[in-house]
N, C-alpha and C positions, 0 to 999 in steps of 0.2 A: 388941245392940251396947253393949260396956261404954264407961266415960268415956273412956280412955285411945283406943279406936278412934273413937270419936264425936270427939275432938279433932281426931284423924289426918284424919278424913272432912271434918270442916269446914275443915282447914288447906287441904286439897287443892282443896275447892270454890273456897275463896279465892285460891287460886294460880291456878286455872284462869279465873277471872273478870278477875284481874290480867292474866293473859298474855294472853286474848284479847280484852279491853277490850270485855266484854259490853253494860256500861251505857251506852258510847259507840255501840257497834253498835246496840242497840235505840233509843238516842235520835235516831239519823239516820233510823231506819225509820219512826218515830213521826212524824218532822217531815216525812219526803217524804209521808206520808199527810197531814198538815195542810195543807202546800202545796197540793198535788194534789187532794185532797178526792175520792176518786175513789167510785164509786156500789158496787163490790164492792172494798173494802180488799183481801180475801182475794187475788184474782186479780191485783190491782194489785202487791203484794209478791212475788207468783210473778213476775211478768213484770219488775219491778226487778231482781230478785236475778238473774234470766237474764242479762240485759241487762249484769251488772256483772260477768261473767267475766273482765275483764281490766281494772285500772285506767288509765285515760286518762293522758297525759302531755301536758301544755302546756307550751311554751317561751314566756317572754316576756323579749325584749331590747332593747334601745337606751333612748334617755329618761334623764332624770336618775334616780337613784336613789332618791329620796323618791316622785316620781309613780308610777314603774315599781312600788315595792312596794306603795302604797297601792291600785293597781289590782289588783295580784296579790291581796293581801289580802283585799279586798272580793270578788274573783270566788271565792277559796278558801271563804270564810264562806258566802256563797249557795249555791254548787254542793257542799259540803263536800268539798273537795279539800285534801290536805295542801300548805301553803305552805313551800317550800324559798327560801332565799336563796344564791346563788353570785355573789360580785362581786369583781371584781378590782381595784376600788378597795380596797376592805377587805384584801384579802390583800397588796398592796404599792402603795405611792404611787409608787415609780418606774417612770416610763413606758416605760423599757426593758426593765424585769426581772418583769412580769405573766407568770406562769409557768404555761403553758397545762397541763402535766401536773399542776399542784396543782390548778388548777380542774376538769380532767377527772375525778380522781380524788374529788376533792370531790362533784361532780355525781353519778356513778357510785355512790358510797357511799351520799348520801342517796337516790337513787331505788331502789337495790338493797334499801336498810332499809324503806323503806316499803312497797314491793311484798312484802315477805317477813312484815313484822310489823304493819304496821298496815292491815290488809286492810278495816277498817271505814270508810276512805276511800274515795270515789269515784273519786277522780285524783289527780295530783298537779300541782302548778302552778309551775315553777322562774324565779326572777327573776333576770335577769342573765346567763344563760347560754343556748346558748353565744354568746360574745361576739366571735368573727373566725372566721376562714376554718379555721384549724386544729381550733379545739375544734368547729366544726360538722361537719366531716370526720370527727373522733373518735366525735362521738355517734351518727352514722350508721354507721360502720365496724363500732361497739360493740354494733350491732342492739338499742338502744334505741329502742322503738316510739314516737315521738313522734305525736300525733295532730295539733296544730295549733302552727304558730309566728307569733306575733306580735311584730311588729317595730316599735317607737314611733320614730317620726323627730321627735325634740325641736327645737323653736326655737331657735337658736344665742345669743340672749341666756340662755337658762335655762342651758343646756349651760356658758356663759361664768360663770355666777352659783355653779354647782355647784365647777367647777375652782378658781375663784379663792378659795375657801373651803379646798378640798383642798390647794394646792399654794400656799397662803400668798399669794395674789395676785401670783405670779411669771409676768408676763405672757408671758414665752415658754413656759415650761409649759404654761399654760392654752391658748394659742393651738394647741401641740403634740400638747395631748389631745385637743380639738376635731378637727383634722386627722386625729388616729387614728382617732377614733371615726367619721369621716366616710367614713374609708378601709376600716374595718371593716364598715359597713354595706353598701358597694358589694360586699365580698368574700363578706359572707353573703347577699346577693341571687343571686351566682354559686354560691353553696354550696348553696343549697334551691332555686335556678330560680325556679318560678313559684309555690311553695307557702306561701310567708309571706303574711300578711295584714298591710296596713302602716295605721299610724294617726298622722295628723299631730296634734303635743302642743304647747301653748304653754300654759303654767302660768298666765298672765293672762287667757287667753279660753277656753281649753278647759274643758269641764264633764267633768270626770272620770266622774261619775255616767253621763253619755251613752255615754264610751267603753267603761266597764264592760257596760253594757246592751247594747251592739252586739255586744262579744266573748262574751258570756252568749248570745244571740240565736245567734251564729254555732256555739257548742257545742252548744246545744240544738236546733238543725237536726238533727245528727247522732243525737239521742236518739230523734227521731221515726221513723227508719229500723228496719226488722228485715230482715236480710239475707234474700234476696238482693237486695232492693229497691235500686235507683242511686238517686243523689244528684240533686237537683233540676235540671232542665231547663228554660229559659226562653228563648222566641223572643219578640223584640221588632220588631214593623212600624211604620215612621214615616213623616211625610210627607217627600217629596225635599228637600233643600238645609237640612233644618233641624238642623244638624250640633251647633251649640253648645248648642242646648237639650237635644238627645237624648242626646248624649256626656256632658252633665252629669249626667242624669238614670239614664244605665245605670250611670255610673260609681258614683253613690250606692248603685244597687240593690247593685252587686258589692260596694262596701264594708260595706254594713249586714249582709249574708247570708255574706260571705265567698265568693263565688261566683268562678270563672275567668271572665273577662272577654272575649268574643270579638266586637270589632270588625272584621269583614271588610274595611274600609277600611286600618287598622292591619295587618293580616295581610298584604295586598296589600304596604304599605309596606316592611313589615319583609323582606319576600323581597327587593324592590329594593335596600334599604341595604345586607343581607347578600350580595348578588349571588348567590345560588344559581342554579341552572340555570332554576327556575321563574321567579324573579325578573328573571334577563335578558330572557326571553320576556316578562313582564308589562312591562316597562320600554319593550320595541320596540312594543310594543300600545298602550300609552298615547303613544309618542312619535308614531307613526304615525296615534294616534287611530281605533284599530280597537278593536272591541266585544272584550274578553276571552273568549273562550268558555267556556260554563255549564259545561261538563266540568270545566275549570280550578278555578272556583270552588267547584264541589262537592267537588273533591277536597280542595283547603284547607279548605273548614269539615268535611269528615269529620276530616281529619287532626288538625284544633285539638280536636273533641269528642271525640275518642278518647285524646288525651293523658292521661297518668295524673292528672295534676294537676286537669284539667276532670272526670274520672272522680271523685274523690276529693271535690273540693270542690263539685262541682256547676259549671255553666256557665250564662251568659246571653248570647244571640246577636244581634246586630245589623248591619244592614248588606245584609241580604240578603231576596229576597220583593217586588221591584220592582216585579212583574208576574205575569200569571197562570200563565207557564211556571216561573218561579221557586217560587212559593206551591206548586205541584203536584208539584214536584221535592221541595221540604223535605216534603212528605207521604209521596212515596213511597221517599225514601232513608231512612224508617223512625229518624230520630233519637230519636222519642217524646217529645216535649215535653210536661211536665207542664202547663205554661200557656204559652198563646199570646197577647201583649197588642197589640192594634190601636189604637195612637195615633193621636189627629186634632189639629187647631188649626182656630179659625174661619179663615173662608174671608178675611174681610177682613185678619186678622192675616197671615196666608200672603203674599198679594198683597202687602203691603206688605214684607215679607221680600224675596219674588221682584223686586221693583221697585229693590231696592238691591244685588242680588247681582253680587259681582265675578267675573271670568273668568280663568283661568289660560292664555293662547293657546296656551302651547306643549304642553298635554296638553288641552285644552278642557274642561276642568273646572271647573263654578262652585263659588264658596264664599260664605257669608254675609258680608256689609261687616263686621261686627264681630268674628268669628272669628278667634282667635288663631291665628297660622301661624308655621313659620320664617321666619328672615331671607330665604332664598332666594326661597322661594314670594311672601312678601310682596313683595319686588320685583317680580316678575313680573306680580302680579293688577294689572288695569285695571278699568274700569266695565263693565259687559255693557250695551251700547248697543243689544243686539237684544231689548230686553224688549217681550213681546207682551203685553198681558193676556188676550186671547181664549185663547191659547196656554197661558199658565198655568192659567187656570179650566180647561182641560182636563184640565192635569197633575192639579191638585188633584179633580177628576171621578174621574180614572184611579185616583186612590190609596183614594177611596173605594169605588169597585167592587174594588179590590183586598183591604180590608178584608170586604167582602162573600164575595168567594172563598175568604178565609182563614177565614172562620168558618162556610163551607160544609164546608171542608177539615177543620179543626180539631175543630168543633162545640163538646163540652161543653170542651174544653180552653182555647176562646177568650174573652177578655172583651176588650171595648172601653171605651177612655176618651178624654174630651176634656183636650187640656191645658190648664191656666190656673195661677193664683198658687199655688193650694192642692193642684194634683195631684200633685206630688212627693210630699209627705208622705202623700197619701192612697192612692198607689199602693204607697208602700212599706209602710202598714199592713194593704192589701190582701194584697200578697205575703205577709207575716206571716202573716195568715189562713190562707192557703194551706198554708204550711208547716207550720203545725200541726196540719193535718186530714191523719190516718194515711192517707186514702185518695188524698191527692194524690201519694204514690209508687208507686202501683200501676201496673202494666202497662197499657197503652192496646190 
């Protein structure tokens, strides 16, 4: 090789290294090795590269620009994602002239460029897009396969502060911008259905690091799976009438891990509110104080667990399994839960709650005294004057027997926990440990 050929060769190498961004690529691989510290680095890198056949696309919208970008940048740094900003407030301050076409084109251009020219990134996170119904429909029609949608529900005072600066404290424009955001978020919920994960944000009280860690946990859950294994499936059994505590706990679990939440009571009420054919039947059954046929309840559960959003995000089911028959049915319909959680509470605490129960005489349904309910139900609730301690102790005993039955039915998938002041955080930690175990996702 003569001198000229050597210069040309070196120039070609430099061009190749620059074009493919090899230093960044190998730096990322080294970073993954340091973070994960695998026993077999070679095997780890093979599996890591195989898992990265397609860059992930994460959409984050809502909230104030500053908070949203802070969250996105932290996630992009920790997960080696390319950060993209598409913000209507930057494109046009005129409330009526934020151009959907411009935002759609900008987002599409950025996503396409990264997927074609910046393959060393494991994914992309887009801040501020889609911002309304039209943009949400566009990204779906354009077949840009997003993996997750995070919607920030910002405190109204934070939004007011942001828009006061943007619109020079023009109160009318500020209020209009806040109203526009509220409408857009409702429209986004309609466009995406149950797919988004929502996060309440208050700049004064919210720890952004916790929100970031929560989102990263949701994204990493997907990393644990290897096709064709399915998303996480969790069933929770709980003591009767303990709605307030259990609803709060299950909501935390669904929020923390991005699961689709299936509360059988809510499913029934949704059918009644929407006046579907099954909803009309359910309403008549409740009105006549008849027991809802178990076949209908099973059908509702199957429908919910088979929804695309449930299969993509994973699901957590509550409100079924109140007796031996229901537990056996859950086993026989082959939902294949990865984890079955049996919750219990101290007898004296349950009896105190049961002693103060209120009842809806119209449907003969009992509720906790301090449970938040809608105005119509609140007006109907009266004190349950038929409290019988012996009968309630029998109810508690039956629940304990149910947990024994559930343990026999689900065996290694079953875990029992006693509720206390620390149980919420402890249970979430335990679920997190299960999710990080690759065997958790195997078939039963």
